[in-house]
N, C-alpha and C positions, 0 to 999 in steps of 0.2 A: 845227766852228764857224768861220766866217770872220768878220773884223772884231773879233777879240779884243783887248781892252786890259786894263790893270791894273784898271779898273773892273768887269771881268767875273770877276775871281777870287772864288770863293765863300768863305764862312766856313770856316776851317781848324782850328777848335776841336779840341783833342785830338790833333792831328797833329804830327809832327816831321819837319823838313827839314834836310838838310845842304846848304849852299851853299858850293862852293869859290870862293875868290877874292872873298869877300863884303865885303872892307873898303873897295872902291872901285868906281866905275864901274857897269857893268851888274849885277855881283854884288851890290853894296851896294843897288841899287834892287830886285833880286829879294828880298833879305832883308828890306828895309824893307816891301815890300808884303805879304809873307807874314806878317810880325810884326803889321801892321795888321789882318790877317784872323784874328788870334788863334792863329797857329801858333807852336810852339816852333821857333826856328831856331838851328842851330849854324853859326856863322861859321867855316869852315874856311880858315885863313889861315897864312902864314909868320910874320908879325910881330905878336906879341901887343899891342904898343903901338898899332899901326895898327887892329888889330881892336877893341880897347877903345874907341878913339876912335870908331870907326864904331858901336859899340854905344850909346855915349852920344848920338851924333847921331840914331839911330833912336829912342832913349828920349824925346828932346826932342819928337818927333812922336807917338810912341805910348807913353805913360807906363807902361802895363801890359805893355809888350813882354816876352816870354819869350825871352831870348837867352843864348847861351853862346859862349865862344871854344873852338875846336877847333884845336890846333896841327897844322898840315900843310904839309909842303914837298914838293911833287911833283917836285922836283929830287933827292930823296934817298929811295931806296926803304925805308931803314931807318925814316925818319921817317913814311913812308907807312904801314908796318906798325904803328908806334906809334899813329898817328891812328886806324887802324881798330880797334885794341884799345880805345881810349878811347870811341869812338862805340859800340861793342858794349855798353857799360855802360847806354846809354839804354834805357828801358823799350820803346820802339818807334822805328823809323825808317820813315817813309812815303814819302820820296823823297830821292834823292841827285841833286842838281843839279850836275853837272860843268861849271862855268863857267870856272874859272881857265885862263888861257893866257898865253903869252908870244911875243914876237917881237923881233928886234933886228938891227942891221947888222953886229954883231961876232959872230964865231964863238965860242961858249962851250960848256961841257959840264956835265952834271949830275955829282953826286958819284960815280956809278957809271961815268962816262966816256961817256955818250950825248950826242950833239949836243943841245944844250939845247932847241931848239924842238920836235923829235920826242920828246925825252925827257920833257919836261913835258907837252906838249899831248896827246900820245897815250899814251906808256908809263906816265906817272904816272897818267893817267886810267884806263887799262886796269888797272893794278895796284890802285888804291884801289877801283875798282868790283868786281873780283874778290874783294877781301878783305872788302867790305861785303855782297856777295851773300848769305851765310848769315843775317845779321842782317835784311836786307830781306825775305828769304823768310819770316819770322816774321810778317809783316803782309800779309795778303791784299790784293792791289790796289796794292802798293807800286810805285814808278816809278823807273826810272833815266833821267835826262836827260843827253844828251851834246850839247855845243855845237859846232857846226861853223860854216861861213861860206860864203857864195856863191863865194868864191875857190876852193873845192874843185873847181868845174866846169872849171877850166883846169889842174888840178894833175896832176902825175905823181910817183909815189914812186920814188925812186932806190934800188932794192933792192940794188944792188951798192955803194952808198955811203951808208948810213943814218947814219954818223957823220961825214959831210962831210970825209972824209980826202982826198978828190980835189979837191973844190971846194965852196964855200959861197956861195950867193946867197940872201939872207934872205927876200925875198918868195916865191920858189918854194918854199923850205923850209917857211914858214908855211902856204902853200897846200897843200902836201903833207900837213902835220900835220892840216889840216882835212878832207882827204879821208880820212885814216886814221881820224879821228873817226867819220865816216859809215860807213866800212867795218866799223868795230868795232861801231857801233850795230846795223847790219843783221845782222851775224853773231851778235851777242848775242841779238837778237830771234828768229832762226831757232833758235838752241839752246835758249832758254827755252821757245819753243813746243813744240819737239820733245820736251823733257823734261817738259812739263805743268807747269811752274812758274808759279805765279800772280803773277809779277812783270813789269811792262811796261817794255820798252825803247823809247825814243822820242827823237828828235833835234830840235834847234832851231838857229836862227841869228839874229843880231841885225840883219841887213841892213847898211847902211852907216851906222854909229853913231860918233859922236865920243866916244871914251874916252881913257884914258891908256895904251892898250896899247902906243903908240909912245913911251912915256916916256923911252927911252934915246936918242932922236933929236930934236934941237931943231926940225928942219923937219918931222918927224913930229908933234910936238905942235902946231905951227901948222896942219897939214893937219887934224888931228883936230878942232881948234876950228872950222874952217871947215865940216867935214863935220857937226858937231853943229848948226850954223845952217841948213844946207841940207838935211839929210836926217833922221837919227834922233839925239836926245839919248839918254843912258843910260837914262832912264825909258822912252822908246819902244823902245829896243833890248832892254829886258827883257820885252817883251810876248810874244815867241816862247817864251821859257824859261818864263814864267809859264803860258802855255797848255799847254805840254808837261807841266808839273808839276802842274796843277790842273784844266785844262779838259777839254772833251770832245775826245778825240783817238782815233786809230786806233793800235793797237800797231804799233810799227815805222814810225810816221809821221814826217814831217819838217815842222816848223812855223817860221813867221818872217813877215816883212813881205811883203805881197802886193801892193804898188803899186810903180810905176816899176821894173819888171823885178826885183821882190823886193828892192828896195834900202831901201824906206821904207813907213811906214804900219802899220795894225793887222795883227795876226797872223792867219794861216790856213794851210792846207796848202800846201806848196811842192814844187818839182820838183828832186830830186837828180839827178846826172849818171849817164850810163850806167855809168861806171866805178865809181861809188859803189855801184851796185846789182849789181855783179859778184861772184857768190858765190866764184868761184875766187880772186880777189884777196882777198876777205874772209878765207877760210880761210887763205891764205898769211900774211896779216898777223897773224891770230890765233896761228898756230904760231910765227912769228918773235917775237911779244910774249911768249909763254910762255917761249920759250927765252932771250930777253934778260933778263927780269925774274926768272925763276925762280918766278913766281907764276901759278897755274892755277886758274881758277874751276871746273874739273872738270866742265864741261858738254861732253858728247860731241858731236861734229859729227853733223849729220843727214844727211850725204851718203852 
């Protein structure tokens, strides 16, 4: 379906969604819309205070919203494991929406010592998804949504410098993490299909949306405000993820804005780069991710 907006999200009664980074920006809008469609939503966030504030905001719009805080810090694999154990206690999980992401001008590292952008945006996403897969497999038709970006099209993964020990340039590192997100989704899709597992992997992107992703940079905050005025607001940026999570999609598809070179507008099927569809790169990334995180979804390669 092309031209998808939040108005096209069907009733989600009886379903449960996990949305990472749901306390602000696009993640908040995803959670808010799902709650309004009667879903139970777990707001997977680092900061309990901010998550509870987001829950109160959603309840002001949807008084009967069924919401809960799930403590998740993608920069710490121990806390990723703990979050998965908590989420496994839910009666069912219908979709995991991997929305959380970081970027910033300063080189930082996760608790396990990974370069923060790659560590959070890809390795954290990879690890949490792998740990949640057994629970998702309990619900036929469950979905795993991975959020990428149009910036992936000009990205290159620095395989010999994943931890930025040689150099750090923040926008190329962010773009590379978004390429990693797509490589992961496509490889996950291939492995799920080969194993005959009834879980759908799908990717999305928000286009050019004004969010607080650049909150660590004063000029980045100004730029994001202008982007929200000229291109997509967080509400509009959420349309791709909402389609991926609830709409008519193709397994292994990539969804997001379809207007102005996929920068803005209603959601539909989008075009990933050639590198993103490269199975050799995807298998390499999968193997490296298992090695670095020590977490394995135990899905054999179909090669």
